[in-house]
All heavy atoms as an XYZ file, in Angstrom:
833
protein
N     189.770    -26.307    -38.627
C     189.234    -27.549    -38.101
C     188.769    -28.405    -39.276
O     188.145    -27.934    -40.192
C     188.078    -27.264    -37.155
C     187.395    -28.501    -36.681
S     186.103    -28.248    -35.469
C     187.036    -27.699    -34.085
N     189.043    -29.641    -39.215
C     188.685    -30.535    -40.306
C     187.262    -31.068    -40.132
O     186.683    -31.009    -39.043
C     189.651    -31.728    -40.360
O     189.460    -32.512    -39.175
C     191.099    -31.272    -40.464
N     186.726    -31.599    -41.211
C     185.410    -32.233    -41.156
C     185.459    -33.418    -40.195
O     184.520    -33.647    -39.424
C     184.954    -32.668    -42.566
C     183.703    -33.523    -42.503
C     184.726    -31.448    -43.453
N     186.553    -34.154    -40.203
C     186.679    -35.312    -39.309
C     186.572    -34.893    -37.848
O     185.888    -35.556    -37.049
C     187.997    -36.035    -39.563
N     187.224    -33.793    -37.491
C     187.146    -33.318    -36.100
C     185.726    -32.868    -35.773
O     185.215    -33.139    -34.685
C     188.133    -32.185    -35.853
C     188.078    -31.714    -34.417
C     189.297    -30.927    -34.005
N     189.159    -30.562    -32.608
C     189.244    -29.331    -32.158
N     189.527    -28.338    -32.985
N     189.090    -29.073    -30.884
N     185.081    -32.192    -36.705
C     183.705    -31.763    -36.497
C     182.786    -32.968    -36.304
O     181.928    -32.975    -35.409
C     183.247    -30.928    -37.695
O     181.892    -30.587    -37.588
N     182.964    -34.000    -37.121
C     182.160    -35.213    -36.978
C     182.400    -35.884    -35.632
O     181.459    -36.359    -34.985
C     182.450    -36.177    -38.126
C     181.960    -35.734    -39.506
C     182.492    -36.672    -40.584
C     180.448    -35.639    -39.552
N     183.655    -35.913    -35.188
C     183.972    -36.474    -33.880
C     183.260    -35.698    -32.774
O     182.712    -36.288    -31.832
C     185.484    -36.481    -33.651
C     185.927    -36.971    -32.268
C     185.531    -38.420    -32.050
C     187.427    -36.790    -32.112
N     183.235    -34.376    -32.890
C     182.533    -33.563    -31.896
C     181.038    -33.867    -31.894
O     180.410    -33.911    -30.825
C     182.781    -32.073    -32.151
C     184.186    -31.575    -31.821
C     184.393    -30.156    -32.339
C     184.458    -31.661    -30.324
N     180.461    -34.090    -33.061
C     179.051    -34.458    -33.108
C     178.817    -35.800    -32.419
O     177.831    -35.969    -31.696
C     178.533    -34.504    -34.552
C     178.105    -33.174    -35.094
C     178.575    -32.732    -36.317
C     177.216    -32.361    -34.407
C     178.171    -31.513    -36.846
C     176.804    -31.137    -34.913
C     177.284    -30.713    -36.139
N     179.709    -36.753    -32.620
C     179.567    -38.067    -31.975
C     179.687    -37.920    -30.458
O     178.881    -38.484    -29.701
C     180.600    -39.072    -32.527
C     180.645    -40.340    -31.683
C     180.293    -39.397    -33.979
N     180.662    -37.143    -30.006
C     180.822    -36.931    -28.561
C     179.611    -36.233    -27.964
O     179.138    -36.591    -26.878
C     182.093    -36.124    -28.279
C     183.411    -36.834    -28.560
C     184.585    -35.874    -28.377
C     183.560    -38.058    -27.664
N     179.094    -35.232    -28.680
C     177.902    -34.531    -28.207
C     176.719    -35.491    -28.114
O     175.946    -35.459    -27.146
C     177.575    -33.359    -29.134
N     176.574    -36.362    -29.113
C     175.473    -37.322    -29.098
C     175.597    -38.289    -27.926
O     174.610    -38.570    -27.239
C     175.424    -38.084    -30.423
N     176.796    -38.787    -27.692
C     176.990    -39.692    -26.559
C     176.637    -39.012    -25.246
O     175.991    -39.611    -24.380
C     178.429    -40.210    -26.527
C     178.796    -41.200    -27.614
C     180.305    -41.489    -27.599
C     177.999    -42.488    -27.469
N     177.039    -37.752    -25.093
C     176.758    -37.030    -23.857
C     175.258    -36.760    -23.708
O     174.685    -37.002    -22.641
C     177.555    -35.722    -23.810
N     174.621    -36.262    -24.762
C     173.206    -35.915    -24.618
C     172.310    -37.149    -24.544
O     171.449    -37.247    -23.674
C     172.724    -35.021    -25.752
C     171.284    -34.586    -25.486
C     170.672    -33.720    -26.545
O     171.142    -33.739    -27.697
O     169.697    -33.035    -26.221
N     172.501    -38.078    -25.450
C     171.650    -39.268    -25.442
C     171.929    -40.097    -24.187
O     171.005    -40.571    -23.524
C     171.846    -40.092    -26.725
C     171.440    -39.254    -27.940
C     171.061    -41.400    -26.668
C     171.941    -39.787    -29.274
N     173.206    -40.237    -23.853
C     173.550    -40.960    -22.624
C     173.003    -40.282    -21.386
O     172.492    -40.936    -20.475
N     173.076    -38.951    -21.349
C     172.530    -38.217    -20.207
C     171.033    -38.384    -20.082
O     170.503    -38.623    -18.991
N     170.344    -38.268    -21.196
C     168.891    -38.442    -21.168
C     168.529    -39.867    -20.759
O     167.580    -40.087    -19.998
C     168.302    -38.109    -22.537
N     169.298    -40.841    -21.238
C     169.049    -42.238    -20.876
C     169.261    -42.465    -19.379
O     168.476    -43.156    -18.732
C     169.955    -43.150    -21.698
C     169.725    -44.609    -21.460
C     168.761    -45.399    -22.013
C     170.481    -45.459    -20.593
N     168.871    -46.684    -21.547
C     169.923    -46.751    -20.672
C     171.576    -45.248    -19.761
C     170.419    -47.826    -19.947
C     172.081    -46.325    -19.043
C     171.507    -47.599    -19.141
N     170.318    -41.849    -18.834
C     170.568    -41.992    -17.398
C     169.438    -41.390    -16.573
O     169.003    -41.975    -15.573
C     171.902    -41.340    -17.024
C     173.150    -42.100    -17.452
C     174.385    -41.207    -17.341
C     173.320    -43.374    -16.632
N     168.947    -40.215    -16.967
C     167.812    -39.615    -16.263
C     166.594    -40.527    -16.386
O     165.880    -40.771    -15.407
C     167.515    -38.194    -16.791
C     166.216    -37.661    -16.220
C     168.673    -37.244    -16.466
N     166.345    -41.041    -17.583
C     165.236    -41.971    -17.803
C     165.349    -43.168    -16.853
O     164.381    -43.569    -16.222
C     165.255    -42.437    -19.253
C     164.206    -43.438    -19.618
C     164.195    -44.777    -19.345
C     162.999    -43.177    -20.347
N     163.077    -45.371    -19.867
C     162.317    -44.409    -20.489
C     162.444    -42.031    -20.906
C     161.106    -44.525    -21.149
C     161.234    -42.153    -21.576
C     160.580    -43.382    -21.684
N     166.550    -43.738    -16.780
C     166.757    -44.892    -15.902
C     166.519    -44.524    -14.441
O     165.915    -45.289    -13.688
C     168.180    -45.444    -16.074
C     168.449    -46.066    -17.428
C     167.583    -47.262    -17.693
O     167.516    -48.204    -16.906
N     166.886    -47.245    -18.825
N     167.003    -43.351    -14.061
C     166.826    -42.918    -12.677
C     165.379    -42.711    -12.299
O     164.952    -43.086    -11.197
N     164.606    -42.121    -13.209
C     163.214    -41.798    -12.912
C     162.277    -42.954    -13.280
O     161.546    -43.460    -12.430
C     162.784    -40.501    -13.648
C     161.311    -40.223    -13.444
C     163.624    -39.315    -13.179
N     162.294    -43.348    -14.535
C     161.311    -44.335    -15.017
C     161.603    -45.756    -14.537
O     160.687    -46.550    -14.378
C     161.263    -44.328    -16.549
C     160.828    -43.033    -17.181
C     159.334    -42.855    -17.269
N     158.639    -43.914    -17.931
C     158.007    -43.807    -19.083
N     157.979    -42.653    -19.713
N     157.383    -44.833    -19.596
N     162.871    -46.070    -14.363
C     163.234    -47.414    -13.913
C     163.583    -47.453    -12.430
O     164.097    -48.454    -11.930
C     164.398    -47.953    -14.760
C     164.120    -47.977    -16.261
C     162.957    -48.881    -16.655
O     162.754    -49.920    -15.996
O     162.244    -48.533    -17.628
N     163.376    -46.329    -11.755
C     163.549    -46.224    -10.297
C     164.948    -46.604     -9.824
O     165.113    -47.277     -8.810
C     162.492    -47.084     -9.570
C     161.106    -46.812    -10.042
N     160.432    -45.647     -9.744
C     160.270    -47.534    -10.837
C     159.244    -45.668    -10.315
N     159.119    -46.804    -10.999
N     165.956    -46.142    -10.567
C     167.332    -46.465    -10.185
C     167.925    -45.435     -9.244
O     169.020    -45.636     -8.729
C     168.193    -46.635    -11.425
C     167.715    -47.826    -12.235
C     168.750    -48.355    -13.115
N     168.262    -49.585    -13.727
C     168.873    -50.208    -14.678
N     170.001    -49.746    -15.149
N     168.371    -51.302    -15.184
N     167.277    -44.306     -9.080
C     167.673    -43.382     -8.035
C     168.402    -42.136     -8.494
O     168.645    -41.896     -9.679
N     168.710    -41.339     -7.488
C     169.292    -40.012     -7.702
C     170.691    -40.033     -8.283
O     171.080    -39.090     -8.977
C     169.274    -39.219     -6.397
C     167.883    -38.758     -6.070
C     167.023    -39.312     -5.154
C     167.181    -37.690     -6.690
N     165.829    -38.644     -5.170
C     165.891    -37.633     -6.108
C     167.496    -36.774     -7.678
C     164.944    -36.690     -6.474
C     166.543    -35.826     -8.044
C     165.291    -35.800     -7.443
N     171.479    -41.048     -8.021
C     172.825    -41.105     -8.603
C     172.753    -41.191    -10.124
O     173.531    -40.540    -10.831
C     173.621    -42.280     -8.033
C     174.141    -42.089     -6.609
C     174.845    -43.357     -6.132
C     175.072    -40.901     -6.537
N     171.833    -41.985    -10.631
C     171.655    -42.084    -12.076
C     171.188    -40.751    -12.640
O     171.656    -40.299    -13.684
C     170.642    -43.179    -12.416
C     171.190    -44.564    -12.219
C     171.496    -45.161    -11.027
C     171.516    -45.504    -13.235
N     171.982    -46.421    -11.249
C     171.994    -46.661    -12.590
C     171.412    -45.498    -14.619
C     172.394    -47.798    -13.292
C     171.804    -46.624    -15.320
C     172.294    -47.752    -14.663
N     170.229    -40.132    -11.952
C     169.714    -38.835    -12.407
C     170.826    -37.797    -12.394
O     171.006    -37.047    -13.360
C     168.525    -38.394    -11.526
C     167.353    -39.364    -11.702
C     168.116    -36.960    -11.848
C     166.246    -39.201    -10.669
N     171.594    -37.750    -11.319
C     172.695    -36.794    -11.217
C     173.743    -37.004    -12.303
O     174.236    -36.041    -12.904
N     174.079    -38.257    -12.570
C     175.040    -38.543    -13.642
C     174.483    -38.084    -14.984
O     175.209    -37.551    -15.830
C     175.364    -40.035    -13.672
N     173.188    -38.265    -15.180
C     172.554    -37.813    -16.416
C     172.606    -36.305    -16.570
O     172.885    -35.794    -17.661
N     172.355    -35.598    -15.498
C     172.405    -34.131    -15.538
C     173.821    -33.659    -15.880
O     174.007    -32.743    -16.682
C     171.908    -33.534    -14.210
C     172.205    -32.054    -14.115
C     170.412    -33.798    -14.043
N     174.818    -34.292    -15.310
C     176.215    -33.938    -15.610
C     176.521    -34.215    -17.086
O     177.141    -33.394    -17.768
C     177.177    -34.698    -14.677
C     177.040    -34.148    -13.253
C     178.624    -34.589    -15.170
C     177.715    -34.988    -12.193
N     176.084    -35.355    -17.584
C     176.324    -35.686    -18.993
C     175.622    -34.687    -19.910
O     176.187    -34.269    -20.931
C     175.851    -37.109    -19.288
N     174.411    -34.289    -19.562
C     173.695    -33.301    -20.376
C     174.430    -31.968    -20.386
O     174.487    -31.282    -21.411
C     172.257    -33.146    -19.878
C     171.353    -34.335    -20.183
C     170.065    -34.255    -19.352
C     171.029    -34.414    -21.656
N     175.016    -31.593    -19.251
C     175.833    -30.377    -19.212
C     177.071    -30.509    -20.079
O     177.474    -29.556    -20.760
N     177.669    -31.690    -20.092
C     178.845    -31.922    -20.944
C     178.474    -31.779    -22.416
O     179.255    -31.236    -23.207
C     179.418    -33.311    -20.673
N     177.280    -32.229    -22.777
C     176.810    -32.046    -24.154
C     176.839    -30.565    -24.529
O     177.317    -30.188    -25.597
C     175.395    -32.611    -24.343
C     174.649    -31.899    -25.433
C     174.980    -32.108    -26.765
C     173.661    -30.972    -25.138
C     174.321    -31.419    -27.779
C     172.999    -30.292    -26.131
C     173.336    -30.512    -27.453
O     172.698    -29.818    -28.437
N     176.309    -29.730    -23.653
C     176.275    -28.289    -23.939
C     177.660    -27.723    -24.161
O     177.866    -26.867    -25.027
N     178.623    -28.213    -23.418
C     179.995    -27.745    -23.580
C     180.594    -28.236    -24.897
O     181.198    -27.467    -25.646
C     180.858    -28.198    -22.405
C     182.283    -27.779    -22.534
C     182.670    -26.482    -22.276
C     183.242    -28.688    -22.955
C     183.989    -26.084    -22.424
C     184.555    -28.309    -23.106
C     184.933    -26.998    -22.836
N     180.426    -29.517    -25.200
C     181.009    -30.092    -26.418
C     180.476    -29.376    -27.661
O     181.228    -29.112    -28.601
C     180.743    -31.616    -26.497
C     181.138    -32.184    -27.848
C     181.498    -32.335    -25.389
N     179.204    -29.036    -27.640
C     178.615    -28.359    -28.805
C     179.303    -27.025    -29.098
O     179.387    -26.605    -30.255
C     177.122    -28.140    -28.581
N     179.826    -26.367    -28.077
C     180.496    -25.073    -28.290
C     181.832    -25.216    -29.006
O     182.384    -24.216    -29.471
C     180.746    -24.336    -26.959
O     181.727    -25.043    -26.191
C     179.467    -24.169    -26.165
N     182.361    -26.412    -29.116
C     183.666    -26.627    -29.736
C     183.588    -26.755    -31.260
O     184.620    -26.817    -31.925
C     184.330    -27.872    -29.136
C     184.550    -27.827    -27.618
C     185.113    -29.151    -27.127
C     185.444    -26.663    -27.227
N     182.376    -26.786    -31.801
C     182.228    -26.842    -33.261
C     182.787    -25.564    -33.883
O     182.753    -24.500    -33.271
C     180.749    -27.002    -33.643
C     180.215    -28.386    -33.443
C     180.726    -29.383    -34.467
O     181.339    -29.049    -35.471
N     180.478    -30.650    -34.180
N     183.293    -25.656    -35.108
C     183.967    -24.513    -35.727
C     183.039    -23.380    -36.157
O     183.444    -22.227    -36.178
C     184.657    -25.119    -36.952
C     183.828    -26.314    -37.284
C     183.354    -26.840    -35.959
N     181.810    -23.688    -36.506
C     180.896    -22.662    -36.999
C     180.482    -21.744    -35.859
O     180.253    -22.186    -34.745
C     179.667    -23.330    -37.619
C     178.885    -22.369    -38.485
O     178.206    -21.495    -37.915
O     178.959    -22.488    -39.717
N     180.361    -20.467    -36.131
C     180.032    -19.481    -35.102
C     178.528    -19.312    -34.899
O     178.116    -18.543    -34.049
C     180.658    -18.135    -35.459
N     177.712    -20.005    -35.653
C     176.267    -19.810    -35.598
C     175.599    -20.911    -34.773
O     175.500    -22.061    -35.209
C     175.681    -19.774    -37.013
C     176.226    -18.645    -37.819
N     177.304    -18.787    -38.653
C     175.844    -17.353    -37.884
C     177.570    -17.621    -39.212
N     176.698    -16.730    -38.765
N     175.111    -20.519    -33.613
C     174.464    -21.462    -32.693
C     173.335    -22.214    -33.379
O     173.219    -23.435    -33.255
C     173.931    -20.699    -31.473
C     173.127    -21.541    -30.534
C     173.750    -22.377    -29.616
C     171.735    -21.501    -30.556
C     173.008    -23.160    -28.744
C     170.990    -22.270    -29.688
C     171.622    -23.100    -28.786
N     172.494    -21.507    -34.105
C     171.355    -22.138    -34.764
C     171.768    -23.204    -35.750
O     171.129    -24.264    -35.845
N     172.827    -22.938    -36.509
C     173.297    -23.918    -37.484
C     173.818    -25.171    -36.786
O     173.518    -26.291    -37.185
C     174.387    -23.310    -38.365
C     174.900    -24.282    -39.418
C     175.904    -23.637    -40.360
N     175.210    -22.655    -41.189
C     175.752    -21.522    -41.615
N     177.000    -21.232    -41.312
N     175.057    -20.692    -42.365
N     174.608    -24.986    -35.745
C     175.170    -26.124    -35.011
C     174.046    -26.966    -34.416
O     174.030    -28.192    -34.540
C     176.123    -25.652    -33.885
C     177.309    -24.881    -34.440
C     176.585    -26.831    -33.026
C     178.193    -25.664    -35.353
N     173.096    -26.311    -33.757
C     172.021    -27.057    -33.117
C     171.121    -27.731    -34.139
O     170.662    -28.859    -33.909
C     171.207    -26.135    -32.210
C     170.896    -26.700    -30.835
C     172.103    -27.294    -30.169
C     170.243    -25.671    -29.975
N     170.848    -27.076    -35.256
C     170.025    -27.689    -36.303
C     170.710    -28.935    -36.855
O     170.080    -29.987    -37.016
C     169.760    -26.684    -37.417
N     171.994    -28.825    -37.145
C     172.725    -29.980    -37.665
C     172.794    -31.083    -36.616
O     172.601    -32.270    -36.929
C     174.132    -29.565    -38.087
N     173.021    -30.703    -35.369
C     173.098    -31.712    -34.318
C     171.774    -32.477    -34.191
O     171.761    -33.656    -33.858
C     173.492    -31.105    -32.974
C     173.425    -32.161    -31.905
C     174.347    -33.208    -31.901
C     172.395    -32.177    -30.987
C     174.244    -34.235    -30.987
C     172.282    -33.197    -30.072
C     173.207    -34.221    -30.069
O     173.101    -35.245    -29.181
N     170.663    -31.810    -34.477
C     169.372    -32.487    -34.419
C     169.342    -33.740    -35.271
O     168.807    -34.773    -34.870
N     169.941    -33.669    -36.461
C     170.011    -34.850    -37.324
C     170.894    -35.936    -36.742
O     170.583    -37.131    -36.829
N     171.996    -35.524    -36.126
C     172.883    -36.487    -35.465
C     172.145    -37.146    -34.304
O     172.252    -38.362    -34.082
C     174.180    -35.792    -34.979
C     175.032    -36.740    -34.158
C     174.958    -35.233    -36.159
N     171.362    -36.347    -33.574
C     170.605    -36.861    -32.443
C     169.605    -37.929    -32.885
O     169.454    -38.960    -32.229
C     169.883    -35.716    -31.729
C     169.069    -36.164    -30.553
C     169.669    -36.394    -29.332
C     167.713    -36.359    -30.672
C     168.925    -36.821    -28.235
C     166.954    -36.791    -29.594
C     167.568    -37.016    -28.364
N     168.923    -37.698    -34.001
C     167.949    -38.673    -34.502
C     168.638    -40.008    -34.792
O     168.221    -41.064    -34.306
C     167.231    -38.139    -35.764
C     166.432    -39.237    -36.449
C     166.336    -36.952    -35.413
N     169.696    -39.965    -35.577
C     170.402    -41.195    -35.927
C     171.050    -41.828    -34.692
O     171.001    -43.052    -34.499
C     171.458    -40.912    -36.996
N     171.651    -40.999    -33.852
C     172.306    -41.507    -32.648
C     171.339    -42.141    -31.670
O     171.660    -43.139    -31.016
N     170.142    -41.582    -31.566
C     169.144    -42.148    -30.662
C     168.722    -43.541    -31.105
O     168.551    -44.450    -30.280
C     167.918    -41.232    -30.585
O     168.268    -40.003    -29.990
N     168.552    -43.709    -32.401
C     168.214    -45.044    -32.910
C     169.360    -46.019    -32.654
O     169.135    -47.163    -32.232
C     167.882    -44.976    -34.398
C     166.574    -44.263    -34.750
C     166.450    -44.103    -36.264
C     165.372    -44.983    -34.181
N     170.583    -45.574    -32.892
C     171.742    -46.439    -32.645
C     171.855    -46.790    -31.159
O     172.118    -47.948    -30.800
C     173.018    -45.763    -33.140
N     171.652    -45.796    -30.289
C     171.707    -46.036    -28.839
C     170.668    -47.096    -28.456
O     170.964    -48.032    -27.708
C     171.451    -44.741    -28.075
C     171.569    -44.906    -26.597
C     170.622    -45.419    -25.747
C     172.689    -44.586    -25.781
N     171.086    -45.416    -24.455
C     172.349    -44.908    -24.452
C     173.940    -44.030    -26.049
C     173.233    -44.705    -23.394
C     174.810    -43.825    -24.991
C     174.451    -44.164    -23.677
N     169.462    -46.926    -28.961
C     168.412    -47.885    -28.657
C     168.769    -49.296    -29.094
O     168.462    -50.273    -28.399
N     169.425    -49.410    -30.235
C     169.845    -50.728    -30.718
C     170.891    -51.348    -29.794
O     170.781    -52.515    -29.422
C     170.414    -50.605    -32.133
C     169.382    -50.299    -33.190
S     170.123    -49.933    -34.788
C     170.992    -51.454    -35.125
N     171.894    -50.561    -29.439
C     173.013    -51.083    -28.659
C     172.637    -51.312    -27.198
O     172.956    -52.346    -26.613
C     174.230    -50.125    -28.757
C     175.329    -50.519    -27.800
C     174.746    -50.078    -30.187
N     171.938    -50.358    -26.607
C     171.697    -50.390    -25.162
C     170.384    -51.076    -24.792
O     170.320    -51.786    -23.791
C     171.749    -48.953    -24.583
C     171.426    -48.940    -23.106
C     173.129    -48.344    -24.826
N     169.332    -50.856    -25.576
C     168.015    -51.358    -25.198
C     167.480    -52.478    -26.089
O     166.349    -52.914    -25.916
C     167.000    -50.212    -25.197
C     167.231    -49.251    -24.038
O     167.692    -49.705    -22.977
O     166.943    -48.052    -24.196
N     168.254    -52.920    -27.080
C     167.809    -54.002    -27.940
C     166.726    -53.603    -28.936
O     166.062    -54.459    -29.504
N     166.559    -52.312    -29.176
C     165.575    -51.804    -30.139
C     165.999    -52.181    -31.547
O     167.178    -52.123    -31.889
C     165.489    -50.276    -29.998
C     164.657    -49.606    -31.054
C     163.281    -49.718    -31.058
C     165.260    -48.841    -32.042
C     162.512    -49.092    -32.023
C     164.518    -48.202    -33.017
C     163.129    -48.339    -33.002
N     165.048    -52.577    -32.375
C     165.328    -52.897    -33.768
C     164.537    -51.942    -34.658
O     163.322    -52.078    -34.802
C     164.937    -54.338    -34.090
C     165.797    -55.348    -33.389
C     167.242    -55.289    -33.897
N     168.124    -56.019    -33.019
C     169.188    -55.494    -32.428
N     169.508    -54.246    -32.613
N     169.954    -56.218    -31.654
N     165.228    -50.973    -35.263
C     164.519    -50.026    -36.124
C     164.011    -50.713    -37.389
O     164.627    -51.663    -37.872
C     165.589    -48.980    -36.461
C     166.884    -49.688    -36.283
C     166.663    -50.729    -35.218
N     162.890    -50.208    -37.887
C     162.414    -50.739    -39.161
C     163.021    -49.912    -40.298
O     163.791    -48.981    -40.069
C     160.883    -50.778    -39.214
C     160.225    -49.404    -39.132
O     160.872    -48.377    -39.462
O     159.043    -49.345    -38.755
N     162.679    -50.261    -41.515
C     163.291    -49.585    -42.660
C     162.961    -48.099    -42.690
O     163.744    -47.295    -43.184
C     162.885    -50.257    -43.955
C     161.414    -50.144    -44.250
C     161.046    -50.855    -45.514
N     159.605    -50.831    -45.667
C     158.948    -51.537    -46.513
N     159.595    -52.360    -47.306
N     157.650    -51.452    -46.588
N     161.806    -47.714    -42.164
C     161.422    -46.302    -42.164
C     162.238    -45.520    -41.136
O     162.582    -44.352    -41.366
C     159.918    -46.154    -41.925
C     159.148    -46.887    -42.987
C     158.414    -48.028    -42.832
C     159.101    -46.556    -44.380
N     157.906    -48.416    -44.043
C     158.304    -47.530    -45.013
C     159.646    -45.534    -45.152
C     158.035    -47.514    -46.370
C     159.373    -45.512    -46.509
C     158.586    -46.487    -47.102
N     162.534    -46.152    -40.002
C     163.430    -45.522    -39.026
C     164.795    -45.268    -39.659
O     165.371    -44.183    -39.531
C     163.626    -46.427    -37.802
C     162.367    -46.635    -36.991
O     161.548    -45.703    -36.886
O     162.212    -47.755    -36.449
N     165.313    -46.284    -40.338
C     166.636    -46.183    -40.964
C     166.621    -45.125    -42.064
O     167.521    -44.276    -42.131
C     167.102    -47.555    -41.512
C     168.380    -47.413    -42.320
C     167.282    -48.545    -40.364
N     165.609    -45.139    -42.902
C     165.513    -44.140    -43.965
C     165.411    -42.736    -43.382
O     166.076    -41.811    -43.857
C     164.313    -44.437    -44.878
C     164.132    -43.486    -46.053
C     165.351    -43.501    -46.968
C     162.872    -43.845    -46.829
N     164.599    -42.566    -42.365
C     164.477    -41.257    -41.724
C     165.798    -40.774    -41.154
O     166.160    -39.597    -41.292
N     166.547    -41.677    -40.518
C     167.852    -41.310    -39.966
C     168.818    -40.913    -41.075
O     169.582    -39.946    -40.935
C     168.416    -42.468    -39.141
N     168.791    -41.635    -42.187
C     169.667    -41.289    -43.314
C     169.315    -39.915    -43.891
O     170.210    -39.128    -44.217
C     169.605    -42.363    -44.394
C     170.236    -43.703    -44.021
C     169.948    -44.744    -45.112
C     171.728    -43.549    -43.782
N     168.031    -39.626    -44.001
C     167.610    -38.299    -44.470
C     168.147    -37.222    -43.527
O     168.662    -36.190    -43.967
C     166.071    -38.224    -44.592
C     165.591    -36.789    -44.779
C     165.584    -39.111    -45.729
N     168.048    -37.475    -42.228
C     168.561    -36.514    -41.248
C     170.065    -36.306    -41.405
O     170.550    -35.171    -41.325
C     168.242    -36.980    -39.831
S     166.496    -36.869    -39.405
N     170.807    -37.389    -41.626
C     172.260    -37.262    -41.773
C     172.643    -36.534    -43.058
O     173.638    -35.800    -43.080
C     172.921    -38.635    -41.692
C     172.846    -39.284    -40.302
C     173.417    -40.694    -40.344
C     173.544    -38.437    -39.249
N     171.856    -36.706    -44.115
C     172.083    -35.911    -45.330
C     171.862    -34.432    -44.994
O     172.632    -33.568    -45.421
C     171.180    -36.380    -46.484
C     171.195    -35.388    -47.640
C     171.614    -37.760    -46.963
N     170.839    -34.146    -44.211
C     170.601    -32.769    -43.773
C     171.766    -32.206    -42.975
O     172.151    -31.047    -43.156
N     172.340    -33.014    -42.104
C     173.520    -32.586    -41.341
C     174.642    -32.187    -42.290
O     175.262    -31.125    -42.141
C     174.006    -33.702    -40.391
C     175.356    -33.348    -39.767
C     172.976    -33.978    -39.312
N     174.897    -33.044    -43.275
C     175.981    -32.770    -44.231
C     175.727    -31.479    -44.988
O     176.650    -30.672    -45.184
C     176.135    -33.949    -45.194
N     174.488    -31.265    -45.408
C     174.175    -30.032    -46.133
C     174.329    -28.797    -45.251
O     174.911    -27.784    -45.663
C     172.739    -30.093    -46.679
C     172.506    -31.065    -47.823
C     171.011    -31.184    -48.118
C     173.271    -30.630    -49.059
N     173.812    -28.871    -44.044
C     173.856    -27.718    -43.146
C     175.297    -27.371    -42.765
O     175.692    -26.201    -42.777
C     173.012    -27.983    -41.882
C     171.520    -28.005    -42.245
C     173.270    -26.933    -40.808
C     170.633    -28.536    -41.137
N     176.075    -28.374    -42.441
C     177.416    -28.114    -41.894
C     178.523    -28.012    -42.935
O     179.451    -27.243    -42.749
C     177.788    -29.224    -40.890
C     177.069    -29.141    -39.581
S     177.367    -27.609    -38.676
C     179.116    -27.753    -38.322
N     178.448    -28.800    -43.985
C     179.627    -28.958    -44.820
C     179.449    -28.533    -46.278
O     180.363    -28.669    -47.074
C     180.120    -30.414    -44.741
C     180.239    -30.871    -43.307
C     179.470    -31.920    -42.812
C     181.104    -30.222    -42.431
C     179.574    -32.316    -41.493
C     181.202    -30.631    -41.100
C     180.432    -31.666    -40.644
O     180.525    -32.055    -39.338
N     178.274    -27.999    -46.618
C     178.094    -27.494    -47.988
C     178.973    -26.261    -48.181
O     179.142    -25.456    -47.269
C     176.623    -27.143    -48.219
N     179.536    -26.111    -49.372
C     180.365    -24.917    -49.618
C     179.497    -23.661    -49.574
O     178.380    -23.647    -50.082
C     180.944    -25.164    -51.010
C     180.105    -26.225    -51.618
C     179.451    -26.988    -50.523
N     180.031    -22.646    -48.946
C     179.300    -21.383    -48.830
C     180.182    -20.269    -49.394
O     181.388    -20.244    -49.145
C     178.965    -21.082    -47.392
C     177.901    -22.036    -46.859
C     177.444    -21.641    -45.466
N     176.177    -22.228    -45.144
C     176.027    -23.480    -44.702
N     177.073    -24.260    -44.567
N     174.832    -23.945    -44.435
N     179.556    -19.372    -50.087
C     180.289    -18.220    -50.612
C     180.621    -17.242    -49.488
O     179.980    -17.201    -48.467
N     181.643    -16.450    -49.728
C     182.072    -15.504    -48.698
C     181.245    -14.284    -48.642
O     180.418    -13.818    -49.167
C     183.506    -15.079    -48.948
């Protein structure tokens, strides 16, 4: 599996998890109803499935790396969907997280 495919899986996982959480939020906090909540639950389940497609066999490593993707993706989602404008510290924090993702997932490891 290539790094590009792994990165694509992280993006898909982020869309499913962040989108699912947003749908549940909309259903509950914005009173949009059970259909929104149900769609969110389905999307959150899809996230769990997509995460299993990563090449590494270590659950902890995948989830730790995904955490950094989630941080950056959540800020991006907020910008696109909710009009949130991150400040420089939000952006710097997200970049630090993405460097962590790269180290955790793609650093060369000895056999």
